[in-house]
C-alpha positions in Angstrom: 106.5 95.0 112.0 104.2 94.8 115.1 102.3 98.1 115.5 100.1 99.2 118.8 97.1 101.3 117.8 95.1 103.2 120.5 91.5 104.0 120.0 89.1 101.9 117.7 86.7 104.5 116.3 86.8 105.1 112.7 90.7 106.2 112.1 91.6 103.4 114.2 89.7 100.4 112.8 90.8 101.5 109.3 94.3 102.1 110.2 94.5 98.5 111.9 92.9 97.1 108.8 95.3 98.5 106.5 98.5 97.9 108.5 97.4 94.2 108.7 96.9 94.2 104.7 100.3 95.4 104.5 101.5 92.3 106.6 102.3 93.9 109.7 100.9 92.4 113.1 98.5 94.8 114.9 97.4 95.2 118.5 94.2 97.5 119.0 93.5 99.2 122.6 90.6 100.5 123.3 88.6 100.9 126.7 84.9 100.4 125.1 84.8 96.3 123.6 82.1 97.4 121.5 84.2 99.8 119.3 86.2 96.2 118.0 83.0 95.6 116.3 84.1 98.3 113.7 87.2 95.7 112.6 87.1 93.6 109.8 85.5 89.9 110.9 88.7 88.5 109.4 90.8 90.9 111.6 93.8 88.8 113.3 95.3 90.8 115.6 95.1 91.3 119.4 92.2 93.2 120.7 92.5 94.6 124.3 90.3 96.3 126.2 91.7 99.0 128.4 93.7 102.4 128.2 96.6 103.4 126.2 98.4 104.8 129.2 98.0 101.8 131.4 101.4 99.7 131.4 99.1 96.6 132.1 97.2 97.1 128.9 100.1 98.2 126.9 102.1 94.7 127.9 98.8 92.7 126.9 99.2 94.9 123.6 102.9 93.4 123.4 104.1 96.9 123.3 107.5 95.4 124.2 107.8 94.5 120.8 106.3 97.4 118.9 108.1 99.0 116.3 105.5 101.8 115.9 102.7 103.1 118.1 99.7 105.4 117.1 97.2 107.1 119.4 93.8 108.0 117.5 91.4 108.4 120.5 88.8 111.1 120.4 91.0 112.9 123.1 93.7 115.1 122.4 95.1 114.7 126.2 94.6 111.1 126.0 96.5 110.8 122.9 99.5 112.9 123.7 100.0 111.2 127.0 99.8 107.6 125.3 102.4 108.9 122.8 104.5 110.3 125.4 104.6 107.1 127.4 105.2 105.3 124.2 108.2 107.4 123.3 109.4 108.0 126.6 109.1 104.7 128.3 109.1 102.1 126.1 111.6 103.9 123.5 109.6 103.7 120.3 110.7 105.9 117.6 107.6 105.8 115.2 105.2 107.3 117.4 102.1 109.4 116.2 99.4 111.5 117.9 95.9 112.5 116.4 95.1 116.1 117.8 92.1 118.0 117.1 93.3 121.4 118.2 95.6 122.9 115.6 97.4 125.1 118.1 97.9 122.0 120.6 99.4 120.0 117.8 101.9 123.0 117.1 103.4 123.1 120.3 103.4 119.1 120.7 105.4 119.0 117.2 107.9 121.2 118.6 108.4 118.6 121.5 109.2 116.5 119.1 105.9 114.2 119.4 104.7 114.0 115.6 101.0 114.9 115.6 98.2 114.6 113.2 96.0 117.9 113.3 92.6 116.7 112.4 90.7 119.9 111.9 93.6 121.6 110.3 94.3 118.6 107.8 90.5 118.4 106.9 89.9 122.3 106.3 93.1 122.1 103.9 91.5 119.1 102.0 88.0 120.8 102.0 89.3 124.2 100.7 91.5 122.4 98.0 88.1 120.6 96.6 85.9 124.1 96.9 88.6 126.4 95.7 91.5 124.4 93.6 92.8 127.1 91.7 93.2 129.5 94.8 95.0 127.1 97.0 98.3 128.0 97.4 100.0 124.6 98.3 99.4 120.8 98.5 100.6 120.2 101.9 101.8 122.2 104.8 103.8 121.3 107.9 102.3 121.6 111.4 104.3 124.8 112.0 102.8 126.4 109.0 106.1 127.3 107.8 106.9 125.0 105.2 104.6 123.7 102.1 104.8 121.5 99.1 103.7 123.2 96.1 102.6 121.7 92.8 102.7 124.3 89.8 102.5 123.5 85.7 105.6 124.6 84.4 105.4 128.4 82.7 105.9 128.5 79.1 109.0 131.0 80.4 110.9 128.2 82.0 110.5 125.6 78.9 113.6 124.9 77.5 115.6 126.4 80.2 117.7 124.5 83.1 115.0 124.0 85.9 117.8 124.9 88.8 117.6 128.3 87.4 114.1 128.4 89.1 115.3 127.5 92.5 116.4 129.9 95.6 118.3 128.0 98.2 116.9 128.6 101.6 113.4 129.6 99.9 112.4 126.9 97.5 113.6 123.9 96.0 112.6 121.9 93.4 112.1 118.4 94.5 110.4 116.4 91.5 109.1 117.0 88.2 106.2 115.1 86.6 106.6 114.5 82.9 104.8 112.2 81.0 102.9 110.7 83.8 106.0 109.8 85.6 107.3 111.4 88.7 111.5 112.0 88.4 113.9 113.5 91.0 115.5 116.3 88.9 119.2 116.7 88.6 121.2 120.0 88.3 121.0 120.0 84.4 117.5 118.9 83.7 116.0 121.2 81.2 112.0 122.2 81.5 109.7 120.6 78.8 106.5 121.7 78.0 103.8 119.7 80.1 105.9 119.4 83.1 104.4 119.4 86.5 107.0 121.0 89.1 106.7 120.3 92.6 108.7 122.4 95.4 109.2 122.6 98.8 108.8 126.2 99.9 108.8 128.2 102.7 105.2 129.6 103.2 106.3 133.3 103.3 108.1 132.7 100.0 105.2 131.5 98.0 105.0 135.2 96.5 108.8 134.9 95.7 108.3 131.5 93.8 105.7 132.6 91.7 107.3 135.5 90.5 110.4 133.6 89.6 108.0 131.2 87.7 106.5 134.0 85.8 110.1 135.2 84.4 111.3 131.3 84.1 114.2 131.9 86.2 117.0 134.1 87.5 117.5 136.8 89.9 
């Protein structure tokens, strides 16, 4: 797949290198030619000096054949503009924009533009390392309404059907870590000592999930 990356800072250069290692062709667009120094010496992709919202520069990056597009410059407005052009003008479905302002990221997410809110993500990752036992979730979506929760199985749930712990529309068991391997549980899977449970959960239902785990299931 051909991928266009706009912005050759630390994120863009690393992203371009990883994509190329995975076998994709990559074109990097940046207004400053000096930024391309961050790319590996053996980088084989295109280096386009220009702007990610300029059609001539995008054409040079072979956007007509792109299957994915990432806007990761240091400017929120520029990234959103580039992402919208990629989606609306060129019909690229796999588009993502890097956004520093979490509030703006939420707005654009609701408009259908996938975003990565740098500040919110970084804050969450730092908090997880500072207070690992107090962090309520592993991942949270940009709207702040849905999260992924990891919990060690409580003694009350061992030997019982794990489906008893679920609450449709509130929290749902999506995976179980068992003996070092991840499995997707079916309805009849029974909890075993040492299991690690992964739930998709509504953020406002975290307390309910904790209460459900404390009693091992049931209503």
